[in-house]
mmCIF file of the C-alpha atoms, coordinates in Angstrom:
data_MODEL
# 
_entry.id   MODEL 
# 
loop_
_atom_site.group_PDB 
_atom_site.id 
_atom_site.type_symbol 
_atom_site.label_atom_id 
_atom_site.label_alt_id 
_atom_site.label_comp_id 
_atom_site.label_asym_id 
_atom_site.label_entity_id 
_atom_site.label_seq_id 
_atom_site.pdbx_PDB_ins_code 
_atom_site.Cartn_x 
_atom_site.Cartn_y 
_atom_site.Cartn_z 
_atom_site.occupancy 
_atom_site.B_iso_or_equiv 
_atom_site.pdbx_formal_charge 
_atom_site.auth_seq_id 
_atom_site.auth_comp_id 
_atom_site.auth_asym_id 
_atom_site.auth_atom_id 
_atom_site.pdbx_PDB_model_num 
ATOM 1   C CA . MET A 1 1   ? 36.175  -29.270 32.486  1.00 0.00 ? 1   MET A CA 1 
ATOM 2   C CA . VAL A 1 2   ? 37.976  -32.386 33.848  1.00 0.00 ? 2   VAL A CA 1 
ATOM 3   C CA . ASP A 1 3   ? 41.609  -32.995 32.729  1.00 0.00 ? 3   ASP A CA 1 
ATOM 4   C CA . VAL A 1 4   ? 41.839  -36.484 31.178  1.00 0.00 ? 4   VAL A CA 1 
ATOM 5   C CA . ASN A 1 5   ? 45.382  -36.893 32.512  1.00 0.00 ? 5   ASN A CA 1 
ATOM 6   C CA . LEU A 1 6   ? 44.299  -36.775 36.163  1.00 0.00 ? 6   LEU A CA 1 
ATOM 7   C CA . SER A 1 7   ? 44.037  -39.921 38.295  1.00 0.00 ? 7   SER A CA 1 
ATOM 8   C CA . GLU A 1 8   ? 40.594  -41.399 39.006  1.00 0.00 ? 8   GLU A CA 1 
ATOM 9   C CA . GLU A 1 9   ? 40.531  -39.878 42.532  1.00 0.00 ? 9   GLU A CA 1 
ATOM 10  C CA . GLU A 1 10  ? 41.639  -36.512 41.199  1.00 0.00 ? 10  GLU A CA 1 
ATOM 11  C CA . GLN A 1 11  ? 38.986  -36.666 38.477  1.00 0.00 ? 11  GLN A CA 1 
ATOM 12  C CA . VAL A 1 12  ? 36.287  -37.347 41.093  1.00 0.00 ? 12  VAL A CA 1 
ATOM 13  C CA . GLU A 1 13  ? 37.440  -34.398 43.193  1.00 0.00 ? 13  GLU A CA 1 
ATOM 14  C CA . ALA A 1 14  ? 37.638  -32.181 40.111  1.00 0.00 ? 14  ALA A CA 1 
ATOM 15  C CA . LEU A 1 15  ? 34.095  -33.190 39.102  1.00 0.00 ? 15  LEU A CA 1 
ATOM 16  C CA . LYS A 1 16  ? 32.837  -32.386 42.583  1.00 0.00 ? 16  LYS A CA 1 
ATOM 17  C CA . ARG A 1 17  ? 34.443  -28.946 42.468  1.00 0.00 ? 17  ARG A CA 1 
ATOM 18  C CA . TRP A 1 18  ? 33.073  -28.314 38.939  1.00 0.00 ? 18  TRP A CA 1 
ATOM 19  C CA . TRP A 1 19  ? 29.585  -29.399 39.953  1.00 0.00 ? 19  TRP A CA 1 
ATOM 20  C CA . LYS A 1 20  ? 29.698  -27.206 43.043  1.00 0.00 ? 20  LYS A CA 1 
ATOM 21  C CA . GLU A 1 21  ? 30.686  -24.215 40.912  1.00 0.00 ? 21  GLU A CA 1 
ATOM 22  C CA . ASN A 1 22  ? 28.480  -24.899 37.878  1.00 0.00 ? 22  ASN A CA 1 
ATOM 23  C CA . GLY A 1 23  ? 25.704  -27.279 38.936  1.00 0.00 ? 23  GLY A CA 1 
ATOM 24  C CA . LYS A 1 24  ? 23.107  -24.601 39.669  1.00 0.00 ? 24  LYS A CA 1 
ATOM 25  C CA . SER A 1 25  ? 23.582  -22.924 36.298  1.00 0.00 ? 25  SER A CA 1 
ATOM 26  C CA . VAL A 1 26  ? 23.313  -26.299 34.517  1.00 0.00 ? 26  VAL A CA 1 
ATOM 27  C CA . ILE A 1 27  ? 20.035  -27.105 36.269  1.00 0.00 ? 27  ILE A CA 1 
ATOM 28  C CA . ALA A 1 28  ? 18.733  -23.608 35.558  1.00 0.00 ? 28  ALA A CA 1 
ATOM 29  C CA . GLY A 1 29  ? 19.632  -24.027 31.893  1.00 0.00 ? 29  GLY A CA 1 
ATOM 30  C CA . ILE A 1 30  ? 17.807  -27.348 31.685  1.00 0.00 ? 30  ILE A CA 1 
ATOM 31  C CA . VAL A 1 31  ? 14.741  -25.905 33.403  1.00 0.00 ? 31  VAL A CA 1 
ATOM 32  C CA . LEU A 1 32  ? 14.740  -22.858 31.143  1.00 0.00 ? 32  LEU A CA 1 
ATOM 33  C CA . GLY A 1 33  ? 15.210  -25.045 28.099  1.00 0.00 ? 33  GLY A CA 1 
ATOM 34  C CA . LEU A 1 34  ? 12.307  -27.290 29.017  1.00 0.00 ? 34  LEU A CA 1 
ATOM 35  C CA . GLY A 1 35  ? 10.249  -24.255 29.943  1.00 0.00 ? 35  GLY A CA 1 
ATOM 36  C CA . GLY A 1 36  ? 10.932  -22.789 26.511  1.00 0.00 ? 36  GLY A CA 1 
ATOM 37  C CA . VAL A 1 37  ? 9.778   -25.972 24.787  1.00 0.00 ? 37  VAL A CA 1 
ATOM 38  C CA . PHE A 1 38  ? 6.627   -26.338 26.841  1.00 0.00 ? 38  PHE A CA 1 
ATOM 39  C CA . GLY A 1 39  ? 6.018   -22.576 26.734  1.00 0.00 ? 39  GLY A CA 1 
ATOM 40  C CA . TRP A 1 40  ? 6.206   -22.585 22.933  1.00 0.00 ? 40  TRP A CA 1 
ATOM 41  C CA . GLN A 1 41  ? 3.849   -25.556 22.733  1.00 0.00 ? 41  GLN A CA 1 
ATOM 42  C CA . TYR A 1 42  ? 1.401   -23.816 25.053  1.00 0.00 ? 42  TYR A CA 1 
ATOM 43  C CA . TRP A 1 43  ? 1.615   -20.579 23.066  1.00 0.00 ? 43  TRP A CA 1 
ATOM 44  C CA . THR A 1 44  ? 1.034   -22.256 19.694  1.00 0.00 ? 44  THR A CA 1 
ATOM 45  C CA . GLN A 1 45  ? -1.887  -24.276 21.111  1.00 0.00 ? 45  GLN A CA 1 
ATOM 46  C CA . HIS A 1 46  ? -3.361  -21.094 22.592  1.00 0.00 ? 46  HIS A CA 1 
ATOM 47  C CA . GLN A 1 47  ? -2.985  -19.249 19.287  1.00 0.00 ? 47  GLN A CA 1 
ATOM 48  C CA . ARG A 1 48  ? -4.707  -22.110 17.465  1.00 0.00 ? 48  ARG A CA 1 
ATOM 49  C CA . GLN A 1 49  ? -7.599  -22.041 19.937  1.00 0.00 ? 49  GLN A CA 1 
ATOM 50  C CA . VAL A 1 50  ? -7.929  -18.258 19.563  1.00 0.00 ? 50  VAL A CA 1 
ATOM 51  C CA . ALA A 1 51  ? -7.976  -18.551 15.752  1.00 0.00 ? 51  ALA A CA 1 
ATOM 52  C CA . GLU A 1 52  ? -10.615 -21.291 15.875  1.00 0.00 ? 52  GLU A CA 1 
ATOM 53  C CA . GLN A 1 53  ? -12.747 -19.203 18.216  1.00 0.00 ? 53  GLN A CA 1 
ATOM 54  C CA . ALA A 1 54  ? -12.456 -16.155 15.936  1.00 0.00 ? 54  ALA A CA 1 
ATOM 55  C CA . SER A 1 55  ? -13.350 -18.280 12.916  1.00 0.00 ? 55  SER A CA 1 
ATOM 56  C CA . GLN A 1 56  ? -16.494 -19.581 14.619  1.00 0.00 ? 56  GLN A CA 1 
ATOM 57  C CA . GLN A 1 57  ? -17.493 -16.072 15.700  1.00 0.00 ? 57  GLN A CA 1 
ATOM 58  C CA . PHE A 1 58  ? -17.007 -14.746 12.175  1.00 0.00 ? 58  PHE A CA 1 
ATOM 59  C CA . GLU A 1 59  ? -19.052 -17.573 10.681  1.00 0.00 ? 59  GLU A CA 1 
ATOM 60  C CA . GLN A 1 60  ? -21.906 -16.750 13.081  1.00 0.00 ? 60  GLN A CA 1 
ATOM 61  C CA . LEU A 1 61  ? -21.587 -13.075 12.169  1.00 0.00 ? 61  LEU A CA 1 
ATOM 62  C CA . THR A 1 62  ? -21.798 -13.649 8.410   1.00 0.00 ? 62  THR A CA 1 
ATOM 63  C CA . GLU A 1 63  ? -24.873 -15.819 8.912   1.00 0.00 ? 63  GLU A CA 1 
ATOM 64  C CA . SER A 1 64  ? -26.503 -13.106 11.018  1.00 0.00 ? 64  SER A CA 1 
ATOM 65  C CA . VAL A 1 65  ? -25.689 -10.405 8.454   1.00 0.00 ? 65  VAL A CA 1 
ATOM 66  C CA . ALA A 1 66  ? -27.094 -12.515 5.617   1.00 0.00 ? 66  ALA A CA 1 
ATOM 67  C CA . ALA A 1 67  ? -30.255 -13.205 7.612   1.00 0.00 ? 67  ALA A CA 1 
ATOM 68  C CA . GLY A 1 68  ? -30.661 -9.582  8.681   1.00 0.00 ? 68  GLY A CA 1 
ATOM 69  C CA . SER A 1 69  ? -30.509 -10.654 12.313  1.00 0.00 ? 69  SER A CA 1 
ATOM 70  C CA . GLY A 1 70  ? -30.381 -8.011  15.012  1.00 0.00 ? 70  GLY A CA 1 
ATOM 71  C CA . ALA A 1 71  ? -27.639 -10.033 16.710  1.00 0.00 ? 71  ALA A CA 1 
ATOM 72  C CA . ALA A 1 72  ? -25.137 -9.013  14.021  1.00 0.00 ? 72  ALA A CA 1 
ATOM 73  C CA . VAL A 1 73  ? -24.102 -5.758  15.693  1.00 0.00 ? 73  VAL A CA 1 
ATOM 74  C CA . ALA A 1 74  ? -23.308 -7.370  19.057  1.00 0.00 ? 74  ALA A CA 1 
ATOM 75  C CA . GLN A 1 75  ? -21.514 -10.271 17.358  1.00 0.00 ? 75  GLN A CA 1 
ATOM 76  C CA . ALA A 1 76  ? -19.380 -7.938  15.239  1.00 0.00 ? 76  ALA A CA 1 
ATOM 77  C CA . GLU A 1 77  ? -18.491 -5.719  18.194  1.00 0.00 ? 77  GLU A CA 1 
ATOM 78  C CA . ALA A 1 78  ? -17.506 -8.747  20.295  1.00 0.00 ? 78  ALA A CA 1 
ATOM 79  C CA . LEU A 1 79  ? -15.324 -10.101 17.484  1.00 0.00 ? 79  LEU A CA 1 
ATOM 80  C CA . ILE A 1 80  ? -13.593 -6.740  16.996  1.00 0.00 ? 80  ILE A CA 1 
ATOM 81  C CA . ALA A 1 81  ? -12.987 -6.289  20.727  1.00 0.00 ? 81  ALA A CA 1 
ATOM 82  C CA . GLY A 1 82  ? -11.666 -9.822  21.216  1.00 0.00 ? 82  GLY A CA 1 
ATOM 83  C CA . HIS A 1 83  ? -9.463  -10.033 18.102  1.00 0.00 ? 83  HIS A CA 1 
ATOM 84  C CA . GLU A 1 84  ? -8.635  -6.408  17.324  1.00 0.00 ? 84  GLU A CA 1 
ATOM 85  C CA . GLY A 1 85  ? -5.282  -7.069  15.666  1.00 0.00 ? 85  GLY A CA 1 
ATOM 86  C CA . SER A 1 86  ? -6.532  -9.816  13.351  1.00 0.00 ? 86  SER A CA 1 
ATOM 87  C CA . ALA A 1 87  ? -7.998  -9.960  9.860   1.00 0.00 ? 87  ALA A CA 1 
ATOM 88  C CA . TYR A 1 88  ? -11.236 -11.179 11.457  1.00 0.00 ? 88  TYR A CA 1 
ATOM 89  C CA . ALA A 1 89  ? -11.624 -7.780  13.134  1.00 0.00 ? 89  ALA A CA 1 
ATOM 90  C CA . VAL A 1 90  ? -11.222 -6.068  9.757   1.00 0.00 ? 90  VAL A CA 1 
ATOM 91  C CA . PHE A 1 91  ? -13.849 -8.254  8.079   1.00 0.00 ? 91  PHE A CA 1 
ATOM 92  C CA . ALA A 1 92  ? -16.131 -7.825  11.090  1.00 0.00 ? 92  ALA A CA 1 
ATOM 93  C CA . SER A 1 93  ? -15.773 -4.044  10.785  1.00 0.00 ? 93  SER A CA 1 
ATOM 94  C CA . LEU A 1 94  ? -16.679 -4.142  7.094   1.00 0.00 ? 94  LEU A CA 1 
ATOM 95  C CA . ASN A 1 95  ? -19.748 -6.217  7.931   1.00 0.00 ? 95  ASN A CA 1 
ATOM 96  C CA . LEU A 1 96  ? -20.649 -3.932  10.814  1.00 0.00 ? 96  LEU A CA 1 
ATOM 97  C CA . ALA A 1 97  ? -20.394 -0.893  8.528   1.00 0.00 ? 97  ALA A CA 1 
ATOM 98  C CA . LYS A 1 98  ? -22.835 -2.571  6.145   1.00 0.00 ? 98  LYS A CA 1 
ATOM 99  C CA . VAL A 1 99  ? -25.286 -3.375  8.950   1.00 0.00 ? 99  VAL A CA 1 
ATOM 100 C CA . LYS A 1 100 ? -25.120 0.130   10.385  1.00 0.00 ? 100 LYS A CA 1 
ATOM 101 C CA . PHE A 1 101 ? -25.697 1.632   6.929   1.00 0.00 ? 101 PHE A CA 1 
ATOM 102 C CA . GLN A 1 102 ? -28.742 -0.575  6.450   1.00 0.00 ? 102 GLN A CA 1 
ATOM 103 C CA . GLN A 1 103 ? -30.011 0.538   9.855   1.00 0.00 ? 103 GLN A CA 1 
ATOM 104 C CA . GLY A 1 104 ? -29.619 4.185   8.857   1.00 0.00 ? 104 GLY A CA 1 
ATOM 105 C CA . ASP A 1 105 ? -26.678 4.771   11.202  1.00 0.00 ? 105 ASP A CA 1 
ATOM 106 C CA . ILE A 1 106 ? -24.508 6.563   8.627   1.00 0.00 ? 106 ILE A CA 1 
ATOM 107 C CA . ASP A 1 107 ? -22.063 7.968   11.178  1.00 0.00 ? 107 ASP A CA 1 
ATOM 108 C CA . GLY A 1 108 ? -21.598 4.497   12.648  1.00 0.00 ? 108 GLY A CA 1 
ATOM 109 C CA . ALA A 1 109 ? -20.931 3.045   9.200   1.00 0.00 ? 109 ALA A CA 1 
ATOM 110 C CA . LYS A 1 110 ? -18.396 5.789   8.462   1.00 0.00 ? 110 LYS A CA 1 
ATOM 111 C CA . GLU A 1 111 ? -16.642 5.157   11.778  1.00 0.00 ? 111 GLU A CA 1 
ATOM 112 C CA . ARG A 1 112 ? -16.169 1.444   11.044  1.00 0.00 ? 112 ARG A CA 1 
ATOM 113 C CA . LEU A 1 113 ? -14.909 2.109   7.503   1.00 0.00 ? 113 LEU A CA 1 
ATOM 114 C CA . GLN A 1 114 ? -12.472 4.721   8.792   1.00 0.00 ? 114 GLN A CA 1 
ATOM 115 C CA . TRP A 1 115 ? -11.222 2.167   11.315  1.00 0.00 ? 115 TRP A CA 1 
ATOM 116 C CA . VAL A 1 116 ? -10.489 -0.324  8.521   1.00 0.00 ? 116 VAL A CA 1 
ATOM 117 C CA . VAL A 1 117 ? -8.675  2.312   6.448   1.00 0.00 ? 117 VAL A CA 1 
ATOM 118 C CA . ALA A 1 118 ? -6.500  3.137   9.461   1.00 0.00 ? 118 ALA A CA 1 
ATOM 119 C CA . ASN A 1 119 ? -5.916  -0.369  10.839  1.00 0.00 ? 119 ASN A CA 1 
ATOM 120 C CA . ALA A 1 120 ? -6.072  -3.040  8.114   1.00 0.00 ? 120 ALA A CA 1 
ATOM 121 C CA . ASP A 1 121 ? -2.692  -4.580  7.259   1.00 0.00 ? 121 ASP A CA 1 
ATOM 122 C CA . ASP A 1 122 ? -3.901  -5.722  3.862   1.00 0.00 ? 122 ASP A CA 1 
ATOM 123 C CA . GLN A 1 123 ? -3.879  -2.948  1.255   1.00 0.00 ? 123 GLN A CA 1 
ATOM 124 C CA . SER A 1 124 ? -6.773  -4.468  -0.706  1.00 0.00 ? 124 SER A CA 1 
ATOM 125 C CA . LEU A 1 125 ? -9.006  -4.369  2.363   1.00 0.00 ? 125 LEU A CA 1 
ATOM 126 C CA . ARG A 1 126 ? -7.980  -0.771  3.024   1.00 0.00 ? 126 ARG A CA 1 
ATOM 127 C CA . GLN A 1 127 ? -8.883  0.081   -0.562  1.00 0.00 ? 127 GLN A CA 1 
ATOM 128 C CA . ILE A 1 128 ? -12.294 -1.584  -0.284  1.00 0.00 ? 128 ILE A CA 1 
ATOM 129 C CA . ALA A 1 129 ? -13.017 0.399   2.887   1.00 0.00 ? 129 ALA A CA 1 
ATOM 130 C CA . ARG A 1 130 ? -11.715 3.606   1.303   1.00 0.00 ? 130 ARG A CA 1 
ATOM 131 C CA . LEU A 1 131 ? -13.934 3.190   -1.759  1.00 0.00 ? 131 LEU A CA 1 
ATOM 132 C CA . ARG A 1 132 ? -17.024 2.425   0.338   1.00 0.00 ? 132 ARG A CA 1 
ATOM 133 C CA . LEU A 1 133 ? -16.316 5.374   2.613   1.00 0.00 ? 133 LEU A CA 1 
ATOM 134 C CA . ALA A 1 134 ? -15.801 7.740   -0.336  1.00 0.00 ? 134 ALA A CA 1 
ATOM 135 C CA . ARG A 1 135 ? -19.036 6.531   -1.910  1.00 0.00 ? 135 ARG A CA 1 
ATOM 136 C CA . LEU A 1 136 ? -20.860 7.088   1.375   1.00 0.00 ? 136 LEU A CA 1 
ATOM 137 C CA . LEU A 1 137 ? -19.435 10.598  1.688   1.00 0.00 ? 137 LEU A CA 1 
ATOM 138 C CA . LEU A 1 138 ? -20.390 11.397  -1.889  1.00 0.00 ? 138 LEU A CA 1 
ATOM 139 C CA . ASP A 1 139 ? -23.950 10.205  -1.327  1.00 0.00 ? 139 ASP A CA 1 
ATOM 140 C CA . GLN A 1 140 ? -24.112 12.566  1.656   1.00 0.00 ? 140 GLN A CA 1 
ATOM 141 C CA . GLY A 1 141 ? -22.960 15.475  -0.502  1.00 0.00 ? 141 GLY A CA 1 
ATOM 142 C CA . ALA A 1 142 ? -19.520 15.672  1.138   1.00 0.00 ? 142 ALA A CA 1 
ATOM 143 C CA . VAL A 1 143 ? -17.880 15.987  -2.284  1.00 0.00 ? 143 VAL A CA 1 
ATOM 144 C CA . GLU A 1 144 ? -14.657 17.636  -1.136  1.00 0.00 ? 144 GLU A CA 1 
ATOM 145 C CA . GLU A 1 145 ? -14.094 15.077  1.605   1.00 0.00 ? 145 GLU A CA 1 
ATOM 146 C CA . ALA A 1 146 ? -14.750 12.200  -0.787  1.00 0.00 ? 146 ALA A CA 1 
ATOM 147 C CA . SER A 1 147 ? -12.368 13.713  -3.330  1.00 0.00 ? 147 SER A CA 1 
ATOM 148 C CA . GLY A 1 148 ? -9.624  14.081  -0.720  1.00 0.00 ? 148 GLY A CA 1 
ATOM 149 C CA . LEU A 1 149 ? -10.036 10.483  0.379   1.00 0.00 ? 149 LEU A CA 1 
ATOM 150 C CA . ILE A 1 150 ? -9.785  9.149   -3.174  1.00 0.00 ? 150 ILE A CA 1 
ATOM 151 C CA . ALA A 1 151 ? -6.756  11.352  -3.853  1.00 0.00 ? 151 ALA A CA 1 
ATOM 152 C CA . GLN A 1 152 ? -4.921  9.403   -1.134  1.00 0.00 ? 152 GLN A CA 1 
ATOM 153 C CA . ALA A 1 153 ? -5.690  6.024   -2.727  1.00 0.00 ? 153 ALA A CA 1 
ATOM 154 C CA . PRO A 1 154 ? -2.684  4.239   -4.263  1.00 0.00 ? 154 PRO A CA 1 
ATOM 155 C CA . VAL A 1 155 ? -2.958  2.999   -7.838  1.00 0.00 ? 155 VAL A CA 1 
ATOM 156 C CA . ASP A 1 156 ? -3.492  -0.769  -7.700  1.00 0.00 ? 156 ASP A CA 1 
ATOM 157 C CA . ASN A 1 157 ? -5.987  -3.435  -8.768  1.00 0.00 ? 157 ASN A CA 1 
ATOM 158 C CA . PHE A 1 158 ? -8.825  -1.044  -7.880  1.00 0.00 ? 158 PHE A CA 1 
ATOM 159 C CA . LYS A 1 159 ? -7.707  1.529   -10.445 1.00 0.00 ? 159 LYS A CA 1 
ATOM 160 C CA . GLY A 1 160 ? -10.941 1.207   -12.439 1.00 0.00 ? 160 GLY A CA 1 
ATOM 161 C CA . ASP A 1 161 ? -13.209 1.633   -9.408  1.00 0.00 ? 161 ASP A CA 1 
ATOM 162 C CA . ILE A 1 162 ? -11.188 4.637   -8.248  1.00 0.00 ? 162 ILE A CA 1 
ATOM 163 C CA . ALA A 1 163 ? -11.495 6.188   -11.715 1.00 0.00 ? 163 ALA A CA 1 
ATOM 164 C CA . GLU A 1 164 ? -15.264 5.628   -11.679 1.00 0.00 ? 164 GLU A CA 1 
ATOM 165 C CA . LEU A 1 165 ? -15.523 7.402   -8.327  1.00 0.00 ? 165 LEU A CA 1 
ATOM 166 C CA . ARG A 1 166 ? -13.418 10.282  -9.630  1.00 0.00 ? 166 ARG A CA 1 
ATOM 167 C CA . GLY A 1 167 ? -15.906 10.525  -12.497 1.00 0.00 ? 167 GLY A CA 1 
ATOM 168 C CA . ASP A 1 168 ? -18.864 10.621  -10.100 1.00 0.00 ? 168 ASP A CA 1 
ATOM 169 C CA . ILE A 1 169 ? -17.135 13.307  -8.016  1.00 0.00 ? 169 ILE A CA 1 
ATOM 170 C CA . ALA A 1 170 ? -16.339 15.378  -11.117 1.00 0.00 ? 170 ALA A CA 1 
ATOM 171 C CA . LEU A 1 171 ? -19.939 15.061  -12.264 1.00 0.00 ? 171 LEU A CA 1 
ATOM 172 C CA . GLN A 1 172 ? -21.229 16.346  -8.918  1.00 0.00 ? 172 GLN A CA 1 
ATOM 173 C CA . GLU A 1 173 ? -18.790 19.233  -9.196  1.00 0.00 ? 173 GLU A CA 1 
ATOM 174 C CA . GLY A 1 174 ? -20.230 20.063  -12.616 1.00 0.00 ? 174 GLY A CA 1 
ATOM 175 C CA . ASP A 1 175 ? -17.107 19.137  -14.579 1.00 0.00 ? 175 ASP A CA 1 
ATOM 176 C CA . ARG A 1 176 ? -18.607 16.908  -17.261 1.00 0.00 ? 176 ARG A CA 1 
ATOM 177 C CA . GLY A 1 177 ? -15.397 16.748  -19.288 1.00 0.00 ? 177 GLY A CA 1 
ATOM 178 C CA . ALA A 1 178 ? -13.381 15.456  -16.338 1.00 0.00 ? 178 ALA A CA 1 
ATOM 179 C CA . ALA A 1 179 ? -16.169 12.998  -15.504 1.00 0.00 ? 179 ALA A CA 1 
ATOM 180 C CA . ARG A 1 180 ? -16.226 11.638  -19.046 1.00 0.00 ? 180 ARG A CA 1 
ATOM 181 C CA . GLN A 1 181 ? -12.435 11.226  -19.047 1.00 0.00 ? 181 GLN A CA 1 
ATOM 182 C CA . ALA A 1 182 ? -12.524 9.437   -15.699 1.00 0.00 ? 182 ALA A CA 1 
ATOM 183 C CA . TYR A 1 183 ? -15.233 7.040   -16.912 1.00 0.00 ? 183 TYR A CA 1 
ATOM 184 C CA . LYS A 1 184 ? -13.139 6.368   -20.001 1.00 0.00 ? 184 LYS A CA 1 
ATOM 185 C CA . GLU A 1 185 ? -10.155 5.505   -17.795 1.00 0.00 ? 185 GLU A CA 1 
ATOM 186 C CA . ALA A 1 186 ? -12.377 3.223   -15.709 1.00 0.00 ? 186 ALA A CA 1 
ATOM 187 C CA . LEU A 1 187 ? -13.566 1.350   -18.807 1.00 0.00 ? 187 LEU A CA 1 
ATOM 188 C CA . GLU A 1 188 ? -9.982  0.914   -19.975 1.00 0.00 ? 188 GLU A CA 1 
ATOM 189 C CA . SER A 1 189 ? -9.145  -0.661  -16.603 1.00 0.00 ? 189 SER A CA 1 
ATOM 190 C CA . GLN A 1 190 ? -10.759 -3.458  -14.625 1.00 0.00 ? 190 GLN A CA 1 
ATOM 191 C CA . VAL A 1 191 ? -13.893 -2.050  -12.994 1.00 0.00 ? 191 VAL A CA 1 
ATOM 192 C CA . SER A 1 192 ? -16.486 -3.802  -10.846 1.00 0.00 ? 192 SER A CA 1 
ATOM 193 C CA . ASN A 1 193 ? -19.551 -2.808  -12.881 1.00 0.00 ? 193 ASN A CA 1 
ATOM 194 C CA . SER A 1 194 ? -18.441 -2.048  -16.422 1.00 0.00 ? 194 SER A CA 1 
ATOM 195 C CA . ALA A 1 195 ? -22.025 -1.937  -17.744 1.00 0.00 ? 195 ALA A CA 1 
ATOM 196 C CA . LEU A 1 196 ? -22.945 0.858   -15.311 1.00 0.00 ? 196 LEU A CA 1 
ATOM 197 C CA . VAL A 1 197 ? -19.792 2.820   -16.101 1.00 0.00 ? 197 VAL A CA 1 
ATOM 198 C CA . GLN A 1 198 ? -20.438 2.411   -19.830 1.00 0.00 ? 198 GLN A CA 1 
ATOM 199 C CA . MET A 1 199 ? -23.934 3.833   -19.326 1.00 0.00 ? 199 MET A CA 1 
ATOM 200 C CA . LYS A 1 200 ? -22.532 6.825   -17.437 1.00 0.00 ? 200 LYS A CA 1 
ATOM 201 C CA . PHE A 1 201 ? -19.992 7.404   -20.193 1.00 0.00 ? 201 PHE A CA 1 
ATOM 202 C CA . ASP A 1 202 ? -22.562 7.072   -22.981 1.00 0.00 ? 202 ASP A CA 1 
ATOM 203 C CA . ASN A 1 203 ? -24.947 9.497   -21.263 1.00 0.00 ? 203 ASN A CA 1 
ATOM 204 C CA . LEU A 1 204 ? -22.255 12.154  -21.112 1.00 0.00 ? 204 LEU A CA 1 
ATOM 205 C CA . THR A 1 205 ? -21.175 11.504  -24.690 1.00 0.00 ? 205 THR A CA 1 
ATOM 206 C CA . ALA A 1 206 ? -24.761 11.750  -25.989 1.00 0.00 ? 206 ALA A CA 1 
ATOM 207 C CA . ALA A 1 207 ? -25.275 15.038  -24.187 1.00 0.00 ? 207 ALA A CA 1 
ATOM 208 C CA . GLU A 1 208 ? -22.334 16.707  -25.922 1.00 0.00 ? 208 GLU A CA 1 
# 
């Protein structure tokens, strides 16, 4: 920097030398700084536009699913492909699994549920997919595979639903005692359909 004790002429010469040595880096710094500001603004605006687009696509998808529209599959696949790393892709996959199940495409439904289990960041969404997939496997008679999937499930807010599924698996395996105990655990926890679980429990109790 310039020495304050120099004469005016010496200060001018010193400034010239300093600018010659450092001017390019100063300009580059200013340009980079401005570029960072405008780049950040562009990025945030782009992200906002992407989120709005995904939101609109998801709204159209839910309407199509509710209406039973044949466009639902294409809409869900487009949303997943365009926003694969987002929560919208997870919800679209859950919807697509439902549509494929309704269409009789069981393998397609399983594939989408497996994708959610493997890719969802939110544990609750992974649990929902895991429970639906286990139920689908059980309905197909793949008892061992369903049991293995449920065994991997962490204990959380879905404890009651997991216990109910363990009861259904035990019942298919012929272990009525284990099924009854699992239904009891489900009733002691928060379960989605307590009336149905109570009926399952009562039926086993009456048969003893």
